[in-house]
C-alpha positions in Angstrom: 75.6 106.5 69.1 74.8 105.0 72.5 77.0 102.1 73.4 75.3 98.7 73.2 75.9 96.5 76.3 75.2 92.8 75.9 72.3 91.5 78.0 72.8 90.2 81.5 69.6 88.2 81.6 70.8 85.2 79.5 71.9 81.7 80.3 75.4 82.0 82.0 76.5 79.3 79.7 76.1 81.7 76.8 78.3 84.3 78.4 81.3 83.5 76.3 84.2 85.5 74.9 82.0 87.1 72.2 79.7 88.4 74.9 82.7 89.7 77.0 84.2 91.3 73.8 80.9 93.1 73.2 81.0 94.3 76.8 84.5 95.6 76.6 83.9 97.6 73.6 80.6 99.0 75.0 82.4 99.9 78.2 85.2 101.8 76.4 82.7 103.6 74.2 80.6 104.6 77.2 83.6 106.0 78.9 85.4 107.6 76.0 82.2 109.3 74.6 80.7 110.3 77.9 82.5 113.6 78.3 83.9 112.6 81.8 86.6 114.9 82.9 88.3 112.3 85.0 90.5 109.2 85.1 92.0 108.0 81.7 90.3 110.9 79.8 92.1 113.4 82.1 95.5 111.8 81.9 97.2 114.7 80.2 95.9 116.9 83.1 97.3 114.5 85.6 100.6 114.7 84.0 100.6 118.4 84.3 99.4 118.3 88.0 102.3 115.8 88.7 104.8 118.3 87.2 103.5 121.1 89.3 103.6 118.9 92.4 107.3 118.2 91.7 108.1 121.8 90.6 108.9 120.5 87.1 106.1 122.3 85.3 106.8 123.8 81.9 108.3 127.3 81.8 107.1 128.2 78.3 103.9 129.9 79.8 106.1 132.0 82.1 108.4 133.0 79.2 105.4 133.9 77.1 103.9 136.2 79.8 107.3 137.9 80.3 108.0 137.9 76.5 111.4 136.7 77.3 112.0 135.1 73.8 111.0 138.2 72.0 113.0 140.7 74.1 116.4 141.9 73.0 117.5 142.2 76.6 120.3 139.6 77.0 119.7 139.4 80.8 116.8 136.9 80.2 119.1 134.3 78.7 121.2 134.3 81.8 118.3 133.8 84.3 117.7 130.6 86.2 114.3 129.4 84.9 114.0 126.5 87.3 110.6 127.0 89.1 110.8 127.5 92.9 110.0 124.2 94.8 107.6 126.0 97.2 104.6 123.7 96.4 106.8 120.6 96.6 107.9 121.5 100.1 104.4 122.2 101.3 103.1 118.9 99.7 105.7 117.0 101.6 104.6 118.7 104.9 100.9 118.1 104.2 101.4 114.4 103.4 103.6 114.0 106.6 100.7 115.5 108.7 98.2 113.0 107.1 100.4 110.1 108.3 99.5 111.0 111.9 96.2 109.5 111.2 96.5 105.7 111.7 94.1 102.9 112.6 93.8 99.6 114.3 91.5 97.1 112.5 89.0 95.4 114.8 87.0 92.3 113.8 83.8 91.4 115.7 81.7 88.4 114.8 78.1 89.7 114.3 76.2 86.7 113.0 73.5 85.2 115.3 75.5 82.1 116.1 78.6 84.0 117.3 76.5 86.5 119.2 74.8 83.6 121.0 78.2 82.2 122.1 79.2 85.7 123.3 76.0 86.1 125.3 76.4 82.6 126.8 80.0 83.5 127.8 78.9 86.7 129.6 76.0 84.9 131.3 78.3 82.2 132.6 80.8 84.8 133.8 78.1 86.8 135.6 76.9 83.7 137.3 80.5 82.7 138.4 81.0 86.3 139.8 77.9 86.2 141.8 78.4 82.8 143.1 82.1 83.7 144.0 80.9 86.8 146.0 78.5 84.5 147.9 81.2 81.9 148.6 83.6 84.6 149.8 81.1 85.5 152.6 80.2 81.9 153.5 83.5 80.0 153.0 86.3 82.3 151.8 88.9 79.4 152.1 87.1 77.5 149.4 87.0 80.2 146.8 90.4 79.4 145.1 89.7 75.6 144.8 86.0 75.9 143.8 84.7 75.7 140.1 83.9 79.4 140.4 87.4 80.5 141.1 88.7 83.4 138.8 90.8 82.2 135.8 93.2 84.1 133.7 91.5 86.9 131.6 88.2 86.5 133.5 86.5 89.4 135.2 87.1 89.8 139.0 83.7 91.5 139.6 80.6 92.7 137.9 82.1 96.1 137.2 85.1 94.5 135.4 82.6 92.3 133.5 80.8 95.4 132.2 84.1 96.8 131.0 84.8 93.5 129.2 81.3 93.8 127.6 81.9 97.4 126.4 85.5 97.4 125.4 88.0 94.6 125.9 86.3 91.3 125.3 87.6 89.5 122.1 86.1 86.5 120.6 88.8 84.0 119.8 88.0 83.9 116.1 88.0 87.7 116.0 91.5 87.7 117.4 92.7 85.2 114.8 91.0 87.2 112.0 92.8 90.5 113.2 96.2 88.7 113.2 95.6 87.3 109.7 94.6 90.8 108.3 97.6 92.4 109.9 99.8 89.8 108.2 98.1 90.5 104.8 98.8 94.3 105.3 102.4 93.6 106.3 103.1 91.3 103.3 101.7 94.0 100.9 103.7 96.9 102.6 100.6 98.8 103.3 102.4 101.9 104.6 103.8 102.4 101.1 100.4 101.7 99.4 98.7 104.1 101.6 101.3 106.8 101.0 100.9 106.4 97.3 97.1 106.7 97.6 97.5 109.9 99.7 99.8 111.3 97.1 97.2 110.7 94.3 94.5 112.3 96.6 96.7 115.4 97.0 97.7 115.7 93.4 94.7 114.5 91.5 91.8 114.5 94.0 91.2 110.9 93.6 92.9 107.8 94.8 92.3 104.0 95.2 93.4 100.5 95.9 92.9 97.1 94.2 92.7 93.9 96.2 92.7 90.4 94.6 93.8 86.9 95.2 96.7 85.9 93.0 97.3 82.6 91.2 99.2 81.4 94.2 96.3 82.0 96.7 97.9 85.0 98.2 95.9 88.2 98.9 97.5 91.1 97.0 96.9 94.8 97.5 98.2 97.6 95.3 97.6 101.4 94.7 96.0 102.2 91.4 96.9 105.1 89.1 93.8 107.1 88.3 95.3 108.2 85.0 95.1 104.5 83.7 91.5 103.9 84.7 88.1 103.9 83.2 84.8 103.6 85.0 81.1 103.6 84.4 79.0 106.7 85.3 78.9 107.2 89.0 77.3 109.6 91.4 78.9 108.5 94.7 82.3 109.8 95.9 83.3 106.2 96.9 82.4 104.8 93.5 80.4 102.0 95.1 77.8 102.4 92.3 80.2 101.6 89.6 79.1 98.9 87.1 82.6 98.4 85.7 86.1 99.6 86.5 89.2 99.0 84.3 92.8 99.9 83.9 94.5 100.6 80.5 98.2 99.8 80.3 100.6 99.9 77.4 102.6 96.6 77.0 105.1 95.2 74.5 103.7 92.8 72.1 106.1 90.1 73.2 104.8 90.6 76.8 101.3 89.6 75.6 102.6 86.0 75.5 103.3 85.9 79.2 100.3 88.1 80.1 97.8 85.9 78.2 99.3 82.7 79.6 99.3 81.1 76.2 95.8 82.1 75.2 97.1 84.2 72.3 98.6 82.1 69.5 101.5 83.2 67.2 99.1 83.9 64.5 96.9 86.0 66.7 100.0 88.0 67.9 100.9 88.6 64.3 97.4 89.9 63.7 97.6 92.2 66.7 100.8 93.6 65.5 99.3 94.3 62.2 96.2 96.0 63.5 96.8 97.4 67.0 100.2 98.9 67.1 99.8 102.7 67.2 96.9 102.4 64.8 99.1 101.3 61.9 100.3 98.1 60.4 103.3 96.7 62.2 103.7 93.3 60.5 105.2 92.9 57.1 104.5 89.2 56.6 107.7 87.8 58.2 108.4 86.5 61.7 107.3 89.2 64.1 110.1 88.5 66.6 112.9 88.9 63.9 113.0 92.6 64.3 113.9 94.3 67.6 111.8 97.3 66.7 108.7 95.0 66.6 109.5 93.5 69.9 109.4 97.1 71.4 106.2 98.1 69.8 103.4 98.6 72.3 99.7 98.0 72.4 96.9 99.1 74.8 95.4 96.4 77.0 92.2 97.1 79.0 92.1 95.0 82.2 88.4 95.3 83.2 86.0 94.0 85.8 82.2 94.3 85.6 79.1 93.3 87.5 76.7 90.9 86.1 73.7 88.7 87.2 73.6 85.0 86.8 70.5 82.8 87.5 71.4 80.2 90.1 69.4 77.0 90.0 68.8 75.2 93.3 66.4 72.8 95.0 65.3 72.6 98.6 65.5 69.6 100.9 64.6 68.9 104.6 66.9 66.8 106.7 65.9 64.4 109.4 66.0 67.2 111.9 63.6 69.4 110.0 66.2 71.8 108.9 66.0 73.3 105.3 68.9 72.9 103.0 69.5 74.5 99.5 71.5 72.5 97.1 72.8 73.9 93.8 71.6 72.0 90.7 72.0 72.0 87.0 69.9 74.6 85.1 68.4 71.8 83.1 66.8 70.2 86.1 63.5 71.3 87.6 64.0 73.5 90.5 64.0 77.1 91.7 66.1 79.9 90.3 67.6 83.0 92.1 69.5 85.9 90.5 73.0 86.2 92.1 75.4 89.1 91.4 78.7 88.1 90.0 81.9 89.7 88.8 83.4 89.0 85.4 86.9 89.8 84.3 88.7 90.1 81.0 91.7 91.6 79.2 91.0 93.2 75.9 93.7 94.2 73.3 92.2 97.4 72.3 91.5 98.0 68.6 91.3 94.3 67.9 88.8 91.3 68.4 91.1 89.6 71.0 90.4 89.1 74.6 92.1 86.7 77.2 91.8 86.0 80.9 88.0 86.0 80.5 85.9 84.3 83.2 84.3 84.8 86.6 86.5 86.3 89.3 87.8 83.7 91.7 87.2 84.0 95.5 84.2 86.5 95.0 83.5 88.5 98.2 80.1 87.5 99.8 78.8 88.3 103.2 76.9 85.6 105.0 74.0 87.8 105.4 73.8 88.7 101.7 75.2 85.7 99.7 73.6 87.0 96.5 75.7 90.2 96.7 79.3 90.8 95.7 81.5 93.8 94.7 84.4 94.8 92.4 88.0 94.6 93.5 88.5 98.4 93.4 88.2 100.8 96.4 88.2 104.4 95.2 87.4 107.7 96.8 87.3 111.4 95.7 86.8 113.9 98.4 85.8 116.8 96.0 83.8 115.0 93.4 81.6 116.7 90.9 79.2 113.9 89.6 78.0 116.0 86.6 81.2 115.4 84.7 82.8 113.0 87.1 85.6 115.4 87.8 87.8 115.5 90.9 89.9 118.4 92.2 93.0 118.0 94.3 95.2 120.3 96.2 97.6 120.8 93.4 95.0 122.1 91.0 93.7 124.4 93.6 97.2 125.8 94.1 98.3 126.1 90.5 97.4 129.7 89.9 99.1 130.8 93.2 102.3 128.9 92.1 102.2 130.7 88.7 102.1 134.0 90.5 105.0 133.1 92.7 107.2 132.1 89.9 106.4 135.1 87.7 107.3 137.4 90.5 110.5 135.3 91.2 111.5 135.7 87.5 110.8 139.4 87.5 112.8 139.8 90.7 115.7 137.9 89.0 115.5 140.3 86.0 115.5 143.4 88.3 118.6 142.1 90.1 120.3 141.4 86.8 119.6 144.9 85.6 120.6 146.6 88.7 123.4 149.3 88.3 126.6 148.9 90.4 127.7 151.7 92.8 129.5 154.5 90.9 130.9 158.0 91.2 130.1 161.4 89.6 133.2 163.5 88.6 133.5 167.2 88.2 136.4 167.3 85.8 137.1 171.0 86.1 138.1 170.6 89.8 140.6 167.8 89.2 142.4 168.6 86.0 145.9 169.9 85.8 146.6 169.4 89.5 150.5 169.5 90.1 151.9 167.2 92.9 154.8 168.8 94.7 157.3 171.4 93.6 157.9 171.0 89.9 155.6 168.1 89.9 153.9 166.7 86.8 150.3 167.9 86.6 147.7 165.1 86.9 144.9 164.6 84.5 141.4 163.8 85.6 142.0 160.2 84.7 145.2 160.0 86.9 143.3 161.4 89.9 140.5 158.9 89.5 143.1 156.1 89.4 144.5 157.4 92.7 141.0 157.6 94.2 140.1 154.1 93.2 143.5 152.7 94.5 143.9 154.8 97.7 140.7 156.5 98.4 142.4 159.9 98.4 141.2 162.8 96.3 143.4 165.6 94.9 141.6 168.6 93.5 141.8 172.4 93.2 140.1 174.5 95.9 140.6 177.7 93.9 140.2 178.3 90.2 142.8 180.0 88.0 141.5 183.4 89.0 141.9 182.6 92.7 138.3 182.3 93.5 137.2 179.5 95.9 135.0 176.8 94.2 132.0 175.3 96.2 131.9 172.0 94.5 133.3 168.5 95.2 135.3 166.9 92.4 134.0 163.4 93.1 130.6 162.4 94.4 129.6 158.7 95.1 126.4 157.5 93.5 124.2 154.9 95.2 123.5 151.8 93.1 121.5 148.7 94.1 118.2 147.1 93.1 115.9 149.8 94.4 112.3 149.7 95.4 111.0 147.5 92.6 112.9 144.5 93.7 111.3 144.8 97.2 107.9 145.0 95.6 108.4 141.7 93.8 109.8 140.1 97.0 106.7 141.2 98.9 104.5 139.6 96.2 106.4 136.3 96.5 106.0 136.4 100.3 102.2 137.2 100.1 101.6 134.4 97.6 103.6 131.9 99.7 101.2 132.7 102.6 98.2 132.4 100.1 99.6 129.0 99.1 99.7 127.9 102.8 96.1 128.9 103.1 95.0 127.1 100.0 96.7 123.8 101.1 95.7 124.3 104.7 99.0 124.8 106.3 100.2 127.4 108.7 103.4 128.6 110.3 103.0 126.1 113.1 102.6 123.1 110.9 105.3 124.5 108.7 107.8 124.5 111.5 106.7 121.6 113.7 105.2 119.0 111.4 106.4 115.6 112.3 107.9 116.6 115.6 106.7 115.6 119.2 105.4 118.7 120.9 102.7 119.3 123.5 102.3 123.1 123.3 98.6 124.1 123.2 99.3 126.6 120.5 101.1 124.1 118.4 98.4 121.5 118.9 95.8 124.0 117.8 97.8 124.8 114.7 98.1 121.1 113.8 94.3 120.7 114.4 93.6 123.6 112.1 95.7 121.9 109.4 94.1 118.6 109.9 90.7 120.2 109.3 92.0 121.7 106.0 93.4 118.3 105.0 90.2 116.5 106.2 89.3 115.4 102.6 92.6 113.3 102.2 92.2 112.0 105.8 88.5 111.1 105.2 89.4 109.4 101.9 92.1 107.3 103.5 89.8 106.1 106.3 86.9 105.3 103.8 89.3 103.3 101.5 90.8 101.5 104.5 87.4 100.6 105.9 86.2 99.3 102.5 89.5 97.5 102.0 89.5 95.8 105.4 86.0 94.5 104.9 87.0 93.0 101.6 90.3 91.5 103.0 88.3 89.8 105.7 86.0 88.2 103.2 89.0 87.2 101.1 90.5 85.5 104.1 87.4 83.5 104.8 87.4 82.5 101.1 90.9 81.3 100.9 90.6 79.6 104.3 87.9 77.4 102.8 89.5 76.7 99.5 93.2 76.4 100.4 95.8 78.3 102.2 99.2 79.2 100.8 102.2 78.0 102.7 103.4 81.7 103.2 100.5 82.2 105.6 101.3 79.0 107.3 104.9 80.1 107.9 104.0 83.7 109.0 100.9 82.9 111.0 101.6 79.5 112.2 99.7 76.4 111.6 97.5 76.6 114.7 96.0 79.9 113.6 95.4 78.7 110.1 93.8 75.4 111.4 91.7 77.5 113.8 90.5 79.7 111.0 89.5 76.6 109.1 88.2 74.2 111.7 87.9 76.3 114.9 85.0 76.5 117.4 82.9 78.1 114.6 82.9 77.2 111.0 84.4 80.0 109.1 81.9 79.9 106.4 79.1 80.5 109.0 80.7 83.6 110.5 80.1 87.2 109.5 82.5 89.8 110.8 81.9 93.4 111.5 85.1 95.3 110.6 85.8 98.6 112.4 88.7 101.1 112.3 89.8 102.4 115.7 92.0 105.5 115.5 95.4 105.0 116.9 96.3 107.7 119.6 98.7 110.4 118.5 102.0 110.9 120.4 100.4 113.8 122.2 97.5 111.8 123.4 99.6 108.9 124.5 102.0 111.3 126.5 99.1 113.0 128.2 97.7 109.6 129.2 101.1 108.4 130.5 101.3 111.5 132.6 97.9 110.7 134.0 99.0 107.2 134.9 102.1 108.6 136.7 99.9 110.9 138.8 97.8 107.9 140.1 100.9 105.9 140.7 102.4 108.7 142.8 99.2 109.1 144.7 99.1 105.4 145.6 95.9 104.8 143.7 97.4 102.5 141.0 99.8 99.6 141.1 102.8 99.5 138.8 101.7 96.1 137.2 98.3 97.6 136.5 99.7 100.7 135.0 102.0 98.6 132.7 99.0 96.5 131.6 96.8 99.6 131.0 99.5 101.5 129.1 99.9 98.4 126.7 96.2 98.7 125.6 95.9 100.0 122.0 92.7 101.9 122.4 92.7 105.0 124.7 89.0 104.6 125.2 89.5 101.1 126.7 92.6 102.2 128.6 90.6 105.0 130.3 87.8 102.7 131.2 90.2 100.1 132.7 92.0 102.9 134.5 88.9 104.3 136.1 88.0 100.7 137.3 91.4 100.0 138.8 91.5 103.3 140.6 88.0 102.9 142.1 88.9 99.3 143.0 92.3 100.4 144.7 
């Protein structure tokens, strides 16, 4: 039966807990019956993938193939069945290579008012430069005391002005926004968050981040576990077309008290215990907290967000200057209506009729140019996404078959070694029996002569038989033991599959040896570039998630700057920055930022640029102070442009 979602086009005042409960149930039914091979429905597969990634996979399949439990051969019981950690090593190498891709976040005001201010600034600077050049010719002694004199950070000539326009100019508000965003990322330990997202991308083929404003007014960012998530049907790799996204967690019943912030009463908790704990009754009519086993019982809670539309009532008015204003009014008053996209949230105790934490999401993200639009708090991406069944394939799943072949060959190699014969001897008893030692000596038996041979390495034997004929045979012949050719075959299979595993992941001998090291060899750089191409899916996903996250963080900052700033930001950013964001030259509510990611130069690129600077300094074409300034620029594109300008000017 198709899930029934409650209508969106109703009075927002009628969107109550019953409406939210109906949506939660429909969302779960839609996901669980949709046949999607991803997220929460694929959690058992994710567990297996994680085990493979850590080389902790079950060995039962290997024993079944080798029939180890059925074989009477005792050597199987003495083998080391721990899987080889080859994939774990390659995984660490691959993830370390993806860390080489990093970004600076750039903010640029793009609204008409800000662009007008920027245009006015450049027009004023162009006029000053032109007047200054005229004054230098007419009265050079007046240049430094005139209103057109060059001030700090202002361009010296028209060429430098063009460089500012293209590369280096920073609107004051953009600088403050970038500092605030950097502080948000620092407070949320973004390096660790990104590392966890890349691990999920490598293991599961999907990763993501959730950002939100907590009850203290702080912007929080955390990685999400795909195995806990549900989602509506999507066709885009970035999940931007999702209508709802939620996370399912298992919590102790007593933890519901804190999680619900008092919304669930004692009676409701008892009812939850009776109905929702593992699908069986868990309450026997006495105080639920009296039994420790009841306190440890867990229930599933769906924490979900979904998009809806509300009708916004407003009326128009004209001020004394002729400007039109829109004022929000009550739906009961006569006026105009406009549909506005909103985000609702709720937590549903699955298997019951109880929800809590229901309501509109606070600090909804809205761009100035599209105030009727908003988005969910999740930022997901799947590089290899099949929208037919919403499945995602990561590197671990691609490598599983190869890993199995490596381990089967490894176990067979161990078995061959365990069964290998030691080095032995072949004895011709007739040549060594009844050998007298010395005059009147006692004749040795064959066993006595073997003992002498093993102790001293000497051999006593008869050269002639009893009839005096010379014998043409040796009494003892050494036999070669060892593991033989079969062991070499299995070793070759292991080596071949390790190379195949490299190919599947995208590694090569160069990155295997040099990953994470500073080197400037052309061959090594080419090898690393080849690996980057193979790992492009993870690098692409990281960039797309960071781009989407940075845009959302900027909108969150604008929202909390208007509604109230947590003291933690005041301490870390400083009151002037926060005040500027709230009451600066531009009202924050009227500014729209374009957020861009600028790739941070790699150590190789930085070193090559530094060597170029040194050449210009040695040739006398660049001053030391200019070189220091240029080297401090984050963007190589900007640094190269400024370098070219300084050299031409010199």
